[in-house]
C-alpha positions, -999 to +999 in steps of 0.1 A: -002+000-001+015+035-009+019+051+024+007+086+032+020+116+057+015+109+094+029+141+110+024+125+147+032+088+148+034+068+182+057+037+184+053+017+219+085-007+224+071-038+247+093-065+264+113-079+290+136-059+308+170-069+298+159-074+264+168-039+251+136-026+250+148+010+263+177+012+240+161+006+210+138+034+223+164+058+229+183+051+197+150+057+180+144+089+199+178+103+194+176+094+156+140+111+150+156+143+171+187+146+150+164+142+115+148+175+127+115+156+142+100+167+178+100+138+200+084+126+234+088+098+250+074+079+283+090+049+297+078+023+324+103+000+341+097-033+361+103-026+400+128-059+395+165-055+391+159-078+362+132-091+340+094-080+345+079-059+317+094-030+304+079-006+277+093+024+259+069+050+238+083+074+213+060+097+201+076+119+172+064+145+148+068+173+125+051+193+150+056+205+186+050+180+211+036+185+246+028+148+259+031+115+253-002+109+233-031+090+242-020+055+229+000+039+201-001+035+165+026+008+163+034-021+188+065-035+188+062-067+207+095-087+219+073-111+238+039-128+246+040-107+276+041-073+257+015-086+234-007-098+262-001-063+281-010-044+251-034-067+232-067-043+240-048-012+226-047-030+191-075-010+175-082-009+137-057+014+122-028+003+143+002-018+134+018-049+152+057-055+146+064-091+166+086-113+170+080-145+151+087-180+155+088-166+192+073-176+224+036-163+212+012-164+179-007-132+181-044-130+177-044-103+153-082-081+155-096-068+125-080-040+110-047-041+125-015-044+103+007-072+115+042-075+105+058-108+120+098-106+121+124-132+132+140-112+155+152-135+178+156-160+152+177-136+130+203-126+163+209-161+168+219-169+131+242-142+130+261-152+165+249-120+180+216-134+201+217-100+222+212-080+193+176-087+188+165-053+195+190-043+169+173-064+143+137-049+155+146-013+152+159-021+117+125-034+110+106-003+120+131+020+104+120+007+070+085+003+079+080+039+089+110+056+076+124+060+103+160+076+091+181+050+087+212+076+083+204+094+120+204+056+136+236+045+120+252+077+133+232+074+168+247+038+172+282+044+160+286+071+185+271+047+214+293+019+208+324+035+194+340+030+227+337-006+226+355-011+196+347-018+160+336-052+163+308-038+184+296-012+162+298-033+133+279-063+150+252-041+158+249-023+122+249-056+108+222-065+127+203-035+123+209-042+082+193-078+089+161-061+102+157-039+074+161-068+049+136-087+067+112-057+067+117-047+030+104-085+021+075-079+037+044-060+021+035-027+036+000-028+044-003+000+069-015+035+053+010+058+071+048+069+074+069+094+095+064+130+080+094+146+067+108+171+094+109+208+081+143+215+089+172+197+111+174+220+143+203+227+170+190+205+199+195+181+225+175+152+236+175+150+275+157+132+302+138+151+327+163+143+355+192+149+336+178+186+324+172+191+365+211+185+370+224+203+342+198+234+354+216+230+386+250+235+373+237+262+352+225+281+385+262+276+401+258+246+421+288+240+442+276+208+464+254+185+463+246+155+487+219+122+482+209+090+485+198+069+458+160+063+453+139+058+423+130+077+405+156+104+411+188+084+412+195+101+377+199+135+390+226+125+412+243+104+383+243+136+359+257+156+387+282+132+396+295+130+361+300+169+356+296+187+389+332+176+397+345+193+364+338+226+378+355+222+412+321+211+431+314+185+457+294+155+455+285+130+481+267+098+485+251+100+519+242+071+541+206+082+541+182+109+533+185+127+566+224+128+562+220+140+529+200+171+538+217+177+569+252+179+550+236+205+522+223+226+550+261+226+561+272+231+530+247+260+528+259+276+562+296+276+547+284+294+518+279+277+489+248+266+466+236+234+477+212+208+464+199+173+471+175+149+453+150+124+466+113+111+463+086+110+487+099+085+515+129+108+513+114+138+513+095+122+543+130+118+562+140+153+554+111+171+572+131+180+605+161+194+586+142+214+564+126+232+592+159+240+606+168+255+573+138+278+576+143+284+615+181+293+604+176+307+573+197+289+549+192+284+512+187+247+502+172+231+470+156+199+471+139+181+439+114+158+446+109+134+419+072+120+429+066+082+426+033+061+436+027+062+474+025+061+502+051+038+521+070+021+491+040+023+473+048+018+433+086+030+432+087+026+391+053+044+387+041+078+379+022+101+408+017+136+419+008+129+454+035+149+474+022+182+472+006+183+508+040+168+518+060+194+502+037+225+515+031+213+551+057+185+558+070+198+587+065+203+625+059+238+639+050+266+610+079+258+592+078+278+553+093+272+521+088+275+486+073+250+461+079+251+425+066+222+402+079+216+364+060+209+334+082+195+308+123+190+303+128+229+292+112+235+327+136+212+345+163+233+335+149+267+333+128+264+370+160+246+384+176+279+378+150+297+393+147+276+422+184+284+432+177+321+427+147+319+452+166+301+477+193+325+474+174+355+479+151+343+503+175+320+522+150+296+529+142+256+516+131+257+477+117+223+467+109+214+432+085+188+423+091+165+393+073+132+390+081+096+376+069+102+343+088+131+334+119+118+355+124+094+323+108+109+294+133+127+270+124+154+245+146+177+222+150+212+238+171+237+221+207+237+232+207+259+264+230+288+265+243+295+301+248+330+296+210+338+294+205+330+325+201+355+354+217+345+386+210+356+421+233+351+449+226+356+488+225+391+506+262+394+520+276+413+550+294+442+533+313+447+574+300+476+586+289+479+619+284+451+648+269+423+626+238+404+635+227+375+609+190+375+621+184+415+625+150+424+618+143+443+588+113+455+565+113+424+539+124+398+564+158+393+544+190+396+570+228+396+551+246+366+557+285+361+565+303+329+554+325+314+581+359+329+584+344+367+576+363+390+600+336+401+627+306+377+609+310+350+636+276+338+651+257+305+657+231+293+632+207+270+652+175+255+652+167+268+688+149+301+682+172+330+687+173+368+688+188+391+662+224+380+671+219+343+666+217+336+707+189+313+720+160+334+730+126+318+743+106+348+750+072+351+736+077+385+722+110+372+704+092+340+687+064+359+677+088+388+660+109+364+644+082+340+629+068+376+613+099+379+597+109+345+586+072+348+565+074+381+558+100+373+535+080+347+515+059+377+506+075+388+478+081+354+460+051+359+440+069+388+421+098+368+414+082+340+393+068+345+358+029+350+360+010+322+354+002+312+317-033+312+307-039+292+279-069+312+262-085+341+259-119+358+268-146+340+288-150+305+289-174+274+295-146+259+315-114+261+327-088+236+334-062+244+361-030+219+359+002+213+376+030+195+369+033+173+336-001+169+333-001+208+323+012+192+286-015+169+284-043+196+293-027+217+266-034+192+237-068+179+250-079+217+247-065+224+213-088+193+204-117+208+222-112+243+205-116+227+174-150+209+182-162+246+191-157+244+229-150+274+246-119+261+270-091+281+285-063+265+310-045+278+337-010+264+346+006+275+377+046+266+382+047+282+420+023+259+441+036+277+475+029+307+486+002+303+460-004+331+437-040+338+450-049+368+432-039+355+400-063+325+407-091+345+412-085+363+382-086+333+362-115+320+377-139+350+373-133+341+332-145+307+336-180+293+341-166+264+354-132+250+368-121+215+366-085+207+380-070+171+368-038+155+390-023+123+397-032+116+429-061+105+449-071+134+474-072+158+449-046+177+467-040+209+446-077+212+447-080+210+483-053+239+483-073+261+462-105+259+477-086+264+510-067+297+503-090+313+471-129+314+467-126+291+440-144+256+439-129+238+411-141+201+402-112+177+410-107+149+384-082+124+399-066+093+389-038+073+407-032+038+386+008+048+382-002+060+349-004+096+338-033+116+319-035+113+283-053+140+263-082+118+255-093+113+295-091+151+297-113+159+264-138+132+276-142+145+309-143+185+295-172+167+274-187+150+307-188+179+326-202+204+303-227+178+291 
């Protein structure tokens, strides 16, 4: 059948962990980006160290992408388990590329295009049984017009350090897959569109982008304890921070890591840690100390399914209550959340700037989906970012570390500064830092510490409003759910619906007036989020006059645009 252009194609690769599923997805993603296409990926990993179902979904388009899409157009099944888990999504018009002969014989539904490829057999015949994934990738490149030149470049670059024999073995397997697919008759009606032009981009995951953002912000010290799905932030920083003279420590636990971060900040360094929900819980006491002692620090929380150990490799947005209120006493902090890979770079810089200016903890919320998802973004230019440094004592007069000021911000002095000796303690203290337990002093100091946070809203970009004029329904979204809502609203407008979106990145202190202004333009409000309780909806109801309808899921997977579209239709009906 003659192929026609499909500007937006989604390929899902599924198989057993260890079969190279993730590698194939990475290679296809890199190749499409190199060719000039937009890419957005989604991955799920088994909780087991080896084995279990692994999935990599690549969405590629000639247009800008906001999310991973609804479901796949093409399923590449490495084994029977992958087929079984995705059988329900094989609808008329989709295609399946599968290992045949293999451990299963698929029951092909009506209207589904099927391409059997002897992936395992071919790789064994070549004497390279681990190259099954390369055979599959070669077949996909022929069937769906993935740039083979870009694939060859990516493979050569990836395996160059392992020697010419390894490079040749993988390229030969790629070509064998292409031969096998070329022998089949193409029956589906579409192929990937041709990109408009090549662009100067880099393909990064959310976790790596956070690490890059921290380096751009001037990170000096990083301490963390490994935890899924945040560990890759530490791995990225470990690779690059020492090159610029910084220090990285793998602590014995999360309490140690946040303690070291607070200590490094006291020493005058820009400091950060990364963790997930269970680790953030353990950090609560030290975050309170950072607020009490007015020490800047950045904590990245890559959210996962909870509570307890929960779903360690799955997606959720359920740490918002913990991020805002996870402390004893009235302990303040700033909470930001990221939408996409570009945000992971930009808002990490913002997090450091806010921490330094307001001398308090800043929590940056990502999530399990965005952590490992990859997107192409423009090569970052560090010179375009404005960096903020903490207010330091000028050496004049008697130094008072916690001097009461109009804006609540007092100058800091690094250890060793002549005349700048002071105590930074978790005990309540007076302006000089000496313990003081009087009622009047405690009330004055609490007022000082919270007075600082009043200016935060003005130092963060205004909340983006997606759409103009009055709307029948406004959709408020946060985190990576924003990208899903963007596409859903585009579809709804095509159908004639009057809809608007509202995408806050600063979640605490909440930009109340901006919420109120948006709500005034909408007849109804919907707030989708991936948690059971509707956490942001609770906060919005508590702090504003708005009463958004909560729409929650918590199955370990993100929303799809179709889910938002259907919910809006239901609400308006």
